[in-house]
gemmi code that builds the backbone of each chain (N, CA, C; Angstrom):
import gemmi

chains = {
    "A": [
        ("UNK", (128.836, 113.327, 110.104), (128.204, 113.614, 108.804), (128.755, 112.647, 107.770)),
        ("UNK", (127.876, 111.973, 107.031), (128.315, 111.039, 106.019), (128.954, 111.810, 104.881)),
        ("UNK", (129.993, 111.189, 104.270), (130.683, 111.822, 103.171), (130.022, 111.510, 101.846)),
        ("UNK", (130.712, 111.859, 100.763), (130.235, 111.552, 99.422), (130.450, 110.058, 99.172)),
        ("UNK", (129.397, 109.390, 98.743), (129.484, 107.957, 98.478), (129.542, 107.706, 96.983)),
        ("UNK", (130.372, 106.751, 96.589), (130.469, 106.364, 95.188), (130.490, 104.844, 95.088)),
        ("UNK", (129.926, 104.347, 94.005), (130.025, 102.919, 93.722), (129.959, 102.690, 92.215)),
        ("UNK", (130.567, 101.601, 91.755), (131.450, 100.715, 92.506), (132.795, 101.377, 92.776)),
        ("UNK", (133.640, 100.769, 93.559), (134.979, 101.313, 93.787), (135.922, 100.937, 92.656)),
        ("UNK", (135.697, 99.780, 92.060), (136.553, 99.312, 90.960), (135.663, 98.693, 89.886)),
        ("UNK", (136.094, 98.868, 88.628), (135.357, 98.266, 87.524), (136.344, 97.976, 86.402)),
        ("UNK", (136.253, 96.748, 85.875), (137.078, 96.364, 84.733), (136.140, 95.955, 83.619)),
        ("UNK", (136.297, 96.553, 82.445), (135.454, 96.220, 81.306), (136.322, 96.136, 80.060)),
        ("UNK", (135.741, 95.612, 79.001), (136.436, 95.580, 77.721), (135.983, 96.784, 76.887)),
        ("UNK", (136.852, 97.175, 75.987), (136.506, 98.326, 75.132), (135.220, 98.021, 74.369)),
        ("UNK", (134.485, 99.091, 74.147), (133.189, 99.058, 73.468), (132.041, 98.631, 74.389)),
        ("UNK", (132.346, 98.184, 75.611), (131.275, 97.912, 76.560), (130.802, 99.215, 77.199)),
        ("UNK", (129.698, 99.147, 77.905), (129.192, 100.321, 78.604), (129.376, 100.134, 80.110)),
        ("UNK", (129.395, 101.259, 80.823), (129.596, 101.215, 82.276), (128.907, 102.430, 82.887)),
        ("UNK", (128.469, 102.270, 84.127), (127.816, 103.373, 84.834), (128.366, 103.477, 86.238)),
        ("UNK", (128.508, 104.718, 86.693), (128.997, 105.000, 88.040), (127.915, 105.791, 88.779)),
        ("UNK", (127.864, 105.562, 90.072), (126.835, 106.211, 90.900), (127.477, 107.066, 91.981)),
        ("UNK", (126.832, 108.184, 92.283), (127.330, 109.088, 93.319), (126.183, 109.588, 94.167)),
        ("UNK", (126.370, 109.568, 95.478), (125.409, 110.152, 96.415), (126.125, 111.262, 97.181)),
        ("UNK", (125.771, 112.513, 96.947), (126.508, 113.612, 97.586), (126.146, 113.758, 99.061)),
        ("UNK", (126.821, 114.638, 99.720), (126.511, 114.952, 101.114), (125.125, 115.601, 101.168)),
        ("UNK", (124.348, 115.210, 102.145), (122.989, 115.709, 102.270), (122.964, 117.233, 102.326)),
        ("UNK", (122.123, 117.823, 101.475), (121.989, 119.278, 101.465), (122.894, 119.987, 100.481)),
        ("UNK", (123.823, 119.262, 99.900), (124.730, 119.874, 98.918), (124.040, 119.925, 97.562)),
        ("UNK", (123.826, 121.139, 97.067), (123.103, 121.306, 95.813), (124.004, 121.157, 94.592)),
        ("UNK", (125.298, 121.380, 94.770), (126.212, 121.336, 93.636), (126.962, 120.009, 93.605)),
        ("UNK", (126.982, 119.386, 92.463), (127.634, 118.079, 92.302), (128.532, 118.131, 91.078)),
        ("UNK", (129.722, 117.557, 91.218), (130.743, 117.560, 90.171), (131.187, 116.129, 89.872)),
        ("UNK", (131.465, 115.862, 88.607), (132.163, 114.649, 88.191), (133.506, 115.062, 87.583)),
        ("UNK", (134.587, 114.440, 88.090), (135.933, 114.672, 87.575), (136.508, 113.356, 87.041)),
        ("UNK", (137.374, 113.490, 86.055), (138.133, 112.348, 85.552), (139.600, 112.555, 85.919)),
        ("UNK", (140.198, 111.560, 86.564), (141.607, 111.656, 86.955), (142.390, 110.527, 86.286)),
        ("UNK", (143.093, 110.869, 85.236), (143.946, 109.906, 84.552), (145.248, 109.758, 85.342)),
        ("UNK", (145.813, 108.562, 85.355), (147.003, 108.269, 86.141), (148.106, 109.283, 85.866)),
        ("UNK", (148.640, 109.882, 86.942), (149.730, 110.843, 86.800), (149.280, 112.255, 86.516)),
        ("UNK", (147.974, 112.486, 86.483), (147.456, 113.832, 86.219), (146.509, 114.264, 87.318)),
        ("UNK", (146.216, 115.549, 87.339), (145.229, 116.046, 88.273), (143.828, 115.816, 87.741)),
        ("UNK", (142.844, 115.859, 88.626), (141.453, 115.690, 88.185), (141.042, 116.770, 87.196)),
        ("UNK", (140.212, 116.382, 86.236), (139.677, 117.303, 85.234), (138.163, 117.244, 85.293)),
        ("UNK", (137.516, 118.413, 85.366), (136.066, 118.455, 85.466), (135.417, 117.923, 84.202)),
        ("UNK", (134.442, 117.019, 84.374), (133.640, 116.543, 83.254), (132.313, 117.285, 83.200)),
        ("UNK", (131.642, 117.379, 84.333), (130.329, 117.998, 84.359), (130.031, 118.493, 85.763)),
        ("UNK", (129.257, 119.592, 85.821), (128.850, 120.184, 87.091), (127.347, 120.401, 87.064)),
        ("UNK", (126.680, 119.957, 88.132), (125.239, 120.148, 88.297), (124.969, 121.133, 89.434)),
        ("UNK", (123.934, 121.917, 89.238), (123.374, 122.715, 90.327), (121.943, 122.210, 90.486)),
        ("UNK", (121.677, 121.536, 91.608), (120.426, 120.786, 91.762), (120.333, 119.787, 90.598)),
        ("UNK", (119.305, 119.803, 89.800), (119.233, 118.831, 88.704), (119.549, 119.452, 87.349)),
        ("UNK", (120.072, 120.683, 87.343), (120.436, 121.345, 86.104), (121.933, 121.342, 85.865)),
        ("UNK", (122.314, 121.281, 84.578), (123.733, 121.269, 84.209), (124.271, 122.700, 84.159)),
        ("UNK", (125.354, 122.955, 84.887), (125.997, 124.264, 84.890), (127.121, 124.321, 83.866)),
        ("UNK", (127.891, 123.238, 83.784), (129.059, 123.215, 82.902), (129.307, 121.784, 82.450)),
        ("UNK", (129.209, 121.529, 81.176), (129.560, 120.209, 80.626), (130.460, 120.380, 79.413)),
        ("UNK", (131.206, 121.465, 79.390), (132.018, 121.795, 78.225), (133.138, 120.784, 77.954)),
        ("UNK", (133.566, 120.037, 78.977), (134.654, 119.080, 78.772), (134.164, 117.638, 78.796)),
        ("UNK", (132.887, 117.451, 78.720), (132.312, 116.102, 78.691), (132.273, 115.613, 77.237)),
        ("UNK", (132.898, 114.473, 76.939), (132.831, 113.929, 75.566), (131.430, 113.379, 75.307)),
        ("UNK", (130.593, 114.209, 74.767), (129.163, 113.890, 74.736), (128.807, 112.775, 73.749)),
        ("UNK", (129.747, 112.411, 72.884), (129.448, 111.302, 71.973), (129.430, 109.967, 72.708)),
        ("UNK", (130.060, 109.923, 73.897), (130.107, 108.638, 74.609), (129.789, 108.751, 76.100)),
        ("UNK", (129.898, 109.925, 76.650), (129.645, 110.127, 78.081), (128.290, 110.821, 78.257)),
        ("UNK", (127.581, 110.399, 79.292), (126.356, 111.087, 79.671), (126.242, 111.071, 81.185)),
        ("UNK", (125.543, 112.045, 81.714), (125.348, 112.111, 83.167), (123.979, 112.696, 83.447)),
        ("UNK", (123.414, 112.266, 84.561), (122.117, 112.811, 84.954), (122.029, 112.908, 86.458)),
        ("UNK", (121.154, 113.798, 86.878), (120.892, 113.999, 88.305), (119.421, 114.361, 88.410)),
        ("UNK", (118.575, 113.366, 88.179), (117.162, 113.583, 87.926), (116.423, 114.271, 89.080)),
        ("UNK", (116.691, 113.891, 90.296), (115.945, 114.446, 91.425), (116.793, 115.431, 92.232)),
        ("UNK", (117.914, 115.841, 91.661), (118.754, 116.815, 92.341), (119.530, 116.255, 93.507)),
        ("UNK", (119.627, 114.922, 93.614), (120.389, 114.333, 94.714), (121.444, 113.411, 94.111)),
        ("UNK", (121.097, 112.109, 93.954), (122.043, 111.162, 93.376), (122.340, 111.512, 91.924)),
        ("UNK", (123.494, 111.024, 91.467), (123.865, 111.235, 90.071), (124.469, 109.962, 89.502)),
        ("UNK", (124.297, 109.788, 88.195), (124.888, 108.658, 87.481), (125.684, 109.185, 86.301)),
        ("UNK", (126.878, 108.666, 86.131), (127.727, 108.963, 84.983), (127.859, 107.686, 84.160)),
        ("UNK", (127.606, 107.772, 82.864), (127.666, 106.601, 82.001), (128.646, 106.814, 80.861)),
        ("UNK", (129.294, 105.723, 80.483), (130.183, 105.727, 79.320), (129.707, 104.609, 78.392)),
        ("UNK", (129.436, 104.989, 77.132), (128.956, 103.998, 76.170), (129.239, 104.467, 74.752)),
        ("UNK", (130.109, 103.800, 74.010), (130.954, 102.675, 74.402), (132.282, 103.162, 74.988)),
        ("UNK", (132.882, 102.369, 75.827), (134.148, 102.753, 76.449), (135.317, 102.551, 75.497)),
        ("UNK", (136.323, 103.424, 75.654), (137.561, 103.313, 74.911), (138.714, 103.086, 75.901)),
        ("UNK", (139.834, 102.631, 75.378), (140.989, 102.366, 76.240), (141.399, 103.611, 77.021)),
        ("UNK", (141.306, 104.779, 76.368), (141.752, 106.018, 77.017), (140.805, 106.502, 78.119)),
        ("UNK", (139.687, 105.803, 78.308), (138.782, 106.154, 79.405), (139.237, 105.559, 80.730)),
        ("UNK", (140.264, 104.737, 80.710), (140.797, 104.177, 81.964), (141.267, 105.325, 82.848)),
        ("UNK", (140.700, 105.404, 84.031), (140.950, 106.544, 84.923), (140.202, 106.309, 86.225)),
        ("UNK", (140.404, 107.223, 87.165), (139.572, 107.259, 88.373), (138.536, 108.352, 88.163)),
        ("UNK", (137.276, 108.017, 88.409), (136.185, 108.976, 88.256), (135.762, 109.416, 89.648)),
        ("UNK", (135.931, 110.705, 89.885), (135.684, 111.293, 91.198), (134.392, 112.093, 91.178)),
        ("UNK", (133.635, 111.929, 92.221), (132.449, 112.746, 92.431), (132.722, 113.677, 93.607)),
        ("UNK", (132.260, 114.898, 93.508), (132.422, 115.859, 94.597), (131.123, 116.638, 94.752)),
        ("UNK", (130.913, 117.179, 95.945), (129.741, 118.014, 96.159), (130.112, 119.212, 97.016)),
        ("UNK", (129.315, 120.258, 96.904), (129.528, 121.448, 97.715), (128.200, 122.130, 97.972)),
        ("UNK", (128.200, 122.958, 99.036), (127.006, 123.727, 99.372), (127.215, 125.109, 98.814)),
        ("UNK", (126.497, 125.481, 97.780), (126.816, 126.748, 97.117), (126.414, 127.950, 97.937)),
        ("UNK", (127.299, 128.932, 97.956), (127.004, 130.192, 98.606), (127.517, 131.293, 97.699)),
        ("UNK", (126.650, 132.162, 97.242), (126.981, 133.140, 96.218), (128.166, 133.992, 96.634)),
        ("UNK", (129.140, 134.098, 95.743), (130.292, 134.956, 95.981), (131.415, 134.297, 96.740)),
        ("UNK", (131.251, 133.038, 97.141), (132.320, 132.379, 97.885), (132.849, 131.194, 97.084)),
        ("UNK", (134.103, 130.859, 97.354), (134.679, 129.655, 96.764), (134.515, 128.546, 97.777)),
        ("UNK", (133.558, 127.686, 97.515), (133.172, 126.715, 98.522), (133.975, 125.442, 98.446)),
        ("UNK", (134.194, 124.874, 99.608), (134.945, 123.636, 99.666), (134.177, 122.532, 98.971)),
        ("UNK", (134.873, 121.820, 98.117), (134.299, 120.653, 97.488), (134.731, 119.421, 98.285)),
        ("UNK", (133.788, 118.571, 98.590), (134.051, 117.330, 99.313), (134.034, 116.181, 98.303)),
        ("UNK", (135.095, 115.416, 98.298), (135.269, 114.377, 97.293), (134.942, 112.991, 97.839)),
        ("UNK", (134.379, 112.168, 96.975), (134.208, 110.765, 97.278), (135.500, 109.995, 97.029)),
        ("UNK", (135.523, 108.688, 97.329), (136.738, 107.887, 97.178), (137.074, 107.568, 95.732)),
        ("UNK", (136.114, 107.761, 94.834), (136.384, 107.518, 93.423), (136.071, 106.103, 92.967)),
        ("UNK", (135.874, 105.963, 91.660), (135.723, 104.658, 91.019), (136.872, 104.494, 90.043)),
        ("UNK", (137.654, 103.442, 90.237), (138.784, 103.182, 89.337), (138.302, 102.308, 88.195)),
        ("UNK", (138.327, 102.847, 86.968), (137.885, 102.116, 85.780), (139.089, 101.676, 84.966)),
        ("UNK", (139.112, 100.396, 84.628), (140.128, 99.859, 83.731), (139.425, 99.326, 82.494)),
        ("UNK", (139.823, 99.823, 81.322), (139.256, 99.375, 80.062), (140.317, 98.552, 79.335)),
        ("UNK", (139.977, 97.285, 79.053), (140.945, 96.376, 78.421), (140.696, 96.233, 76.922)),
    ],
    "B": [
        ("UNK", (144.407, 129.257, 78.262), (143.451, 129.124, 79.347), (144.142, 129.063, 80.693)),
        ("UNK", (143.329, 129.021, 81.729), (143.873, 128.942, 83.085), (144.562, 127.603, 83.319)),
        ("UNK", (145.645, 127.638, 84.088), (146.362, 126.390, 84.363), (147.151, 126.492, 85.656)),
        ("UNK", (147.523, 125.332, 86.174), (148.319, 125.233, 87.397), (149.515, 124.320, 87.117)),
        ("UNK", (150.684, 124.742, 87.539), (151.901, 123.953, 87.338), (152.530, 123.655, 88.692)),
        ("UNK", (152.762, 122.386, 88.959), (153.402, 121.970, 90.208), (154.753, 121.344, 89.919)),
        ("UNK", (155.622, 121.382, 90.941), (156.898, 120.690, 90.803), (156.629, 119.193, 90.670)),
        ("UNK", (157.448, 118.566, 89.858), (157.247, 117.148, 89.613), (157.795, 116.342, 90.773)),
        ("UNK", (157.141, 115.220, 91.052), (157.638, 114.336, 92.085), (158.276, 113.118, 91.467)),
        ("UNK", (158.433, 112.074, 92.241), (158.105, 112.074, 93.667), (159.143, 112.799, 94.514)),
        ("UNK", (158.704, 113.262, 95.668), (159.592, 113.893, 96.634), (159.747, 112.937, 97.811)),
        ("UNK", (160.983, 112.621, 98.157), (161.254, 111.733, 99.284), (162.052, 112.484, 100.331)),
        ("UNK", (161.513, 112.519, 101.558), (162.167, 113.226, 102.653), (162.265, 112.333, 103.875)),
        ("UNK", (163.188, 112.668, 104.740), (163.260, 112.003, 106.040), (162.344, 112.726, 107.012)),
        ("UNK", (161.880, 111.994, 108.006), (161.019, 112.595, 109.028), (161.708, 113.817, 109.631)),
        ("UNK", (160.934, 114.849, 109.900), (161.352, 116.119, 110.484), (162.058, 117.041, 109.501)),
        ("UNK", (162.168, 116.655, 108.252), (162.759, 117.531, 107.242), (161.778, 118.638, 106.875)),
        ("UNK", (162.314, 119.695, 106.228), (161.496, 120.812, 105.761), (160.969, 120.492, 104.368)),
        ("UNK", (159.703, 120.824, 104.159), (159.058, 120.530, 102.883), (158.683, 121.806, 102.157)),
        ("UNK", (158.978, 121.837, 100.862), (158.432, 122.851, 99.965), (157.973, 122.157, 98.704)),
        ("UNK", (156.736, 122.419, 98.309), (156.227, 121.964, 97.014), (155.813, 123.212, 96.260)),
        ("UNK", (156.463, 123.442, 95.125), (156.200, 124.662, 94.361), (154.941, 124.551, 93.520)),
        ("UNK", (154.221, 125.667, 93.445), (153.016, 125.739, 92.622), (152.933, 127.138, 92.028)),
        ("UNK", (152.761, 127.216, 90.721), (152.509, 128.495, 90.072), (151.261, 128.354, 89.213)),
        ("UNK", (150.617, 129.477, 88.949), (149.382, 129.424, 88.178), (149.414, 130.450, 87.049)),
        ("UNK", (148.597, 130.189, 86.053), (148.374, 131.132, 84.955), (146.893, 131.409, 84.888)),
        ("UNK", (146.532, 132.659, 85.024), (145.116, 133.024, 84.990), (144.984, 134.507, 84.696)),
        ("UNK", (143.887, 134.882, 84.083), (143.608, 136.306, 83.840), (142.791, 136.822, 85.014)),
        ("UNK", (143.492, 137.383, 85.984), (142.803, 137.857, 87.168), (143.339, 137.192, 88.415)),
        ("UNK", (142.532, 137.175, 89.456), (142.987, 136.668, 90.755), (142.011, 135.616, 91.289)),
        ("UNK", (142.305, 134.382, 90.947), (141.419, 133.307, 91.407), (141.661, 132.984, 92.876)),
        ("UNK", (140.859, 132.119, 93.433), (141.168, 131.514, 94.728), (142.099, 130.334, 94.492)),
        ("UNK", (142.953, 130.056, 95.471), (143.956, 129.003, 95.340), (143.809, 127.989, 96.469)),
        ("UNK", (144.090, 126.755, 96.151), (143.849, 125.658, 97.090), (145.005, 124.658, 97.045)),
        ("UNK", (145.180, 123.959, 98.167), (145.948, 122.727, 98.193), (145.033, 121.624, 98.680)),
        ("UNK", (144.959, 120.551, 97.873), (144.231, 119.348, 98.254), (145.247, 118.236, 98.491)),
        ("UNK", (144.882, 117.287, 99.361), (145.754, 116.155, 99.666), (144.972, 114.853, 99.457)),
        ("UNK", (145.665, 113.873, 98.934), (145.049, 112.563, 98.697), (145.908, 111.513, 99.372)),
        ("UNK", (145.436, 111.020, 100.521), (146.146, 109.961, 101.228), (145.875, 108.630, 100.534)),
        ("UNK", (146.777, 107.672, 100.680), (146.610, 106.376, 99.994), (145.243, 105.754, 100.270)),
        ("UNK", (144.538, 105.423, 99.213), (143.252, 104.745, 99.346), (142.093, 105.645, 99.732)),
        ("UNK", (142.325, 106.948, 99.814), (141.264, 107.860, 100.234), (140.958, 108.893, 99.142)),
        ("UNK", (139.875, 109.620, 99.334), (139.512, 110.680, 98.402), (140.290, 111.956, 98.669)),
        ("UNK", (140.172, 112.895, 97.755), (140.811, 114.199, 97.911), (140.210, 114.948, 99.096)),
        ("UNK", (141.094, 115.618, 99.850), (140.628, 116.435, 100.974), (141.234, 117.827, 100.854)),
        ("UNK", (140.453, 118.839, 101.176), (140.989, 120.194, 101.186), (141.976, 120.329, 102.337)),
        ("UNK", (143.180, 120.800, 102.038), (144.199, 121.005, 103.066), (144.195, 122.461, 103.534)),
        ("UNK", (144.221, 123.392, 102.572), (144.167, 124.804, 102.910), (143.804, 125.612, 101.674)),
        ("UNK", (143.431, 126.884, 101.903), (143.062, 127.726, 100.773), (143.373, 129.184, 101.082)),
        ("UNK", (143.423, 129.989, 100.015), (143.583, 131.434, 100.132), (142.768, 132.078, 99.025)),
        ("UNK", (141.989, 133.077, 99.358), (141.054, 133.633, 98.384), (141.496, 134.968, 97.809)),
        ("UNK", (142.531, 135.595, 98.368), (143.014, 136.842, 97.772), (144.501, 137.011, 98.023)),
        ("UNK", (145.087, 137.926, 97.276), (146.529, 138.143, 97.334), (147.003, 138.443, 98.753)),
        ("UNK", (148.149, 137.851, 99.097), (148.817, 138.000, 100.398), (148.156, 137.204, 101.514)),
        ("UNK", (147.033, 136.554, 101.229), (146.427, 135.666, 102.227), (147.354, 134.488, 102.476)),
        ("UNK", (147.363, 134.007, 103.707), (148.092, 132.788, 104.031), (147.101, 131.747, 104.501)),
        ("UNK", (147.105, 130.604, 103.832), (146.296, 129.484, 104.291), (147.170, 128.580, 105.147)),
        ("UNK", (146.566, 127.976, 106.183), (147.348, 127.082, 107.029), (146.446, 126.009, 107.627)),
        ("UNK", (147.039, 124.827, 107.836), (146.298, 123.708, 108.407), (147.276, 122.569, 108.675)),
        ("UNK", (147.164, 121.927, 109.807), (147.974, 120.752, 110.155), (149.474, 121.019, 110.023)),
        ("UNK", (149.912, 122.238, 110.257), (151.328, 122.572, 110.163), (151.781, 122.975, 108.773)),
        ("UNK", (150.907, 122.841, 107.787), (151.201, 123.268, 106.420), (150.793, 124.726, 106.243)),
        ("UNK", (151.551, 125.431, 105.399), (151.229, 126.821, 105.091), (151.455, 127.101, 103.607)),
        ("UNK", (150.706, 128.064, 103.072), (150.947, 128.540, 101.712), (150.467, 129.974, 101.637)),
        ("UNK", (151.242, 130.830, 100.959), (150.894, 132.242, 100.838), (150.622, 132.577, 99.385)),
        ("UNK", (149.525, 133.258, 99.155), (149.095, 133.669, 97.814), (149.964, 134.856, 97.382)),
        ("UNK", (150.861, 134.628, 96.429), (151.773, 135.669, 95.950), (151.351, 136.095, 94.555)),
        ("UNK", (150.721, 137.278, 94.486), (150.233, 137.801, 93.208), (151.395, 138.138, 92.275)),
        ("UNK", (152.481, 138.697, 92.841), (153.602, 139.171, 92.031), (154.269, 138.032, 91.270)),
        ("UNK", (154.343, 136.871, 91.919), (155.014, 135.722, 91.305), (154.004, 134.661, 90.867)),
        ("UNK", (152.737, 134.958, 90.955), (151.636, 134.007, 90.658), (151.958, 132.627, 91.223)),
        ("UNK", (152.230, 132.605, 92.525), (152.637, 131.354, 93.154), (151.846, 131.084, 94.425)),
        ("UNK", (151.860, 129.825, 94.841), (151.160, 129.389, 96.062), (151.903, 128.151, 96.569)),
        ("UNK", (153.138, 128.336, 96.970), (153.993, 127.223, 97.370), (153.576, 126.651, 98.723)),
        ("UNK", (153.578, 125.338, 98.821), (153.203, 124.660, 100.067), (154.453, 124.379, 100.891)),
        ("UNK", (154.394, 124.674, 102.203), (155.541, 124.467, 103.083), (155.098, 123.817, 104.386)),
        ("UNK", (156.036, 123.035, 104.947), (155.860, 122.511, 106.295), (157.234, 122.393, 106.924)),
        ("UNK", (157.330, 122.827, 108.150), (158.626, 122.899, 108.801), (159.220, 121.551, 109.184)),
        ("UNK", (158.357, 120.577, 109.493), (158.843, 119.291, 109.989), (157.839, 118.219, 109.583)),
        ("UNK", (158.160, 117.467, 108.535), (157.193, 116.493, 108.035), (157.226, 115.210, 108.860)),
        ("UNK", (156.119, 114.509, 108.836), (155.972, 113.231, 109.523), (155.650, 112.145, 108.497)),
        ("UNK", (155.853, 110.900, 108.917), (155.543, 109.776, 108.023), (154.090, 109.842, 107.568)),
        ("UNK", (153.219, 110.295, 108.462), (151.789, 110.367, 108.146), (151.454, 111.426, 107.103)),
        ("UNK", (152.408, 112.260, 106.728), (152.184, 113.254, 105.669), (152.381, 112.668, 104.276)),
        ("UNK", (152.807, 111.436, 104.201), (153.001, 110.783, 102.907), (151.668, 110.729, 102.159)),
        ("UNK", (151.635, 111.328, 100.985), (150.391, 111.473, 100.229), (150.716, 112.147, 98.896)),
        ("UNK", (149.673, 112.347, 98.105), (149.817, 113.141, 96.881), (149.162, 114.494, 97.130)),
        ("UNK", (149.861, 115.555, 96.793), (149.397, 116.917, 97.036), (149.082, 117.595, 95.707)),
        ("UNK", (147.896, 118.198, 95.638), (147.440, 118.864, 94.424), (147.206, 120.343, 94.706)),
        ("UNK", (147.779, 121.180, 93.849), (147.490, 122.606, 93.857), (146.350, 122.856, 92.878)),
        ("UNK", (145.467, 123.796, 93.205), (144.315, 124.035, 92.333), (143.885, 125.490, 92.411)),
        ("UNK", (143.196, 125.947, 91.370), (142.606, 127.278, 91.393), (141.126, 127.180, 91.063)),
        ("UNK", (140.403, 128.217, 91.448), (138.961, 128.235, 91.237), (138.493, 129.666, 91.052)),
        ("UNK", (137.463, 129.802, 90.201), (136.821, 131.085, 89.992), (135.420, 131.063, 90.562)),
        ("UNK", (134.944, 132.211, 90.929), (133.554, 132.309, 91.349), (132.720, 132.882, 90.234)),
        ("UNK", (133.166, 132.668, 89.024), (132.439, 133.184, 87.874), (131.316, 132.254, 87.465)),
        ("UNK", (131.137, 132.129, 86.175), (130.020, 131.350, 85.673), (130.060, 129.888, 86.051)),
        ("UNK", (131.260, 129.368, 86.290), (131.356, 127.950, 86.631), (131.167, 127.699, 88.112)),
        ("UNK", (130.936, 128.720, 88.874), (130.616, 128.567, 90.288), (131.578, 127.676, 91.049)),
        ("UNK", (132.854, 127.888, 90.853), (133.801, 127.188, 91.697), (134.424, 125.951, 91.103)),
        ("UNK", (134.337, 125.755, 89.813), (135.024, 124.650, 89.155), (136.522, 124.712, 89.459)),
        ("UNK", (137.089, 123.604, 89.928), (138.503, 123.548, 90.284), (139.344, 123.123, 89.090)),
        ("UNK", (140.476, 123.820, 88.889), (141.477, 123.428, 87.902), (142.706, 122.982, 88.668)),
        ("UNK", (143.109, 121.733, 88.481), (144.166, 121.111, 89.270), (145.494, 121.047, 88.534)),
        ("UNK", (146.575, 121.063, 89.311), (147.873, 120.670, 88.804), (147.953, 119.148, 88.734)),
        ("UNK", (149.119, 118.640, 88.311), (149.257, 117.195, 88.105), (149.487, 116.424, 89.394)),
        ("UNK", (149.771, 117.120, 90.468), (149.995, 116.441, 91.734), (151.470, 116.161, 91.987)),
        ("UNK", (151.843, 116.151, 93.259), (153.208, 115.839, 93.674), (153.129, 114.788, 94.770)),
        ("UNK", (153.763, 113.645, 94.510), (153.743, 112.575, 95.504), (154.862, 112.781, 96.510)),
        ("UNK", (154.491, 112.774, 97.783), (155.455, 112.936, 98.872), (155.570, 111.636, 99.644)),
        ("UNK", (156.781, 111.158, 99.824), (157.045, 110.003, 100.678), (157.973, 110.453, 101.800)),
        ("UNK", (157.565, 110.187, 103.042), (158.381, 110.550, 104.197), (158.860, 109.264, 104.850)),
        ("UNK", (160.175, 109.133, 104.980), (160.781, 107.934, 105.569), (161.111, 108.179, 107.041)),
        ("UNK", (160.916, 107.139, 107.883), (161.227, 107.305, 109.312), (162.730, 107.428, 109.549)),
    ],
}
model = gemmi.Model(1)
for chain_id, residues in chains.items():
    chain = gemmi.Chain(chain_id)
    for i, (resn, *xyz) in enumerate(residues, 1):
        res = gemmi.Residue()
        res.name, res.seqid = resn, gemmi.SeqId(i, " ")
        for name, pos in zip(("N", "CA", "C"), xyz):
            atom = gemmi.Atom()
            atom.name, atom.element = name, gemmi.Element(name[0])
            atom.pos, atom.b_iso = gemmi.Position(*pos), 0.0
            res.add_atom(atom)
        chain.add_residue(res)
    model.add_chain(chain)
structure = gemmi.Structure()
structure.add_model(model)
structure.setup_entities()
């Protein structure tokens, strides 16, 4: 079974530029998550989708971050404009939701963003 | 709010040594608890989990017991190997409105020397 795919793996940009990350979840997984992992910290949820609808985006800095999952499969996370503090690894995860259970989230390898 | 606290690393052990990584949580209620592992250059992988008090999760020789009284979920392994070198994350999750959103600790880096 193919895992969660993410691209690019690495990205270096200058502050105030824009950047986009792509995620392809495991086939059949309706729930998709984007996490931000700053160096030395644990991942923090940015946004969660159920199919193509947003379940939780309470920690997404909406003035500069946006995400979409138009057809309920692939997802794109965008930052515009980027700030120095956005340097982090951006992780995508997916899970197969089952009501009442805590389902395993499968993580992609992440995209390491460096903002100069 | 809910949070997870892990012992700070890095932890350096010799092969076959006993491992304990402490994890405590703060939450109103009884969430599910997890340990995830991140090997160098790879994504996070679920190592083990426990969904209710007194449950013991186990996998690959690692164990952790959900202790409601001490709000803890310490990770243990009796004899570590070089291949266990990785970063270990403790996490909690609710099945409430967020449908399983994970809250992670800061991670503990383990290095095992031959």
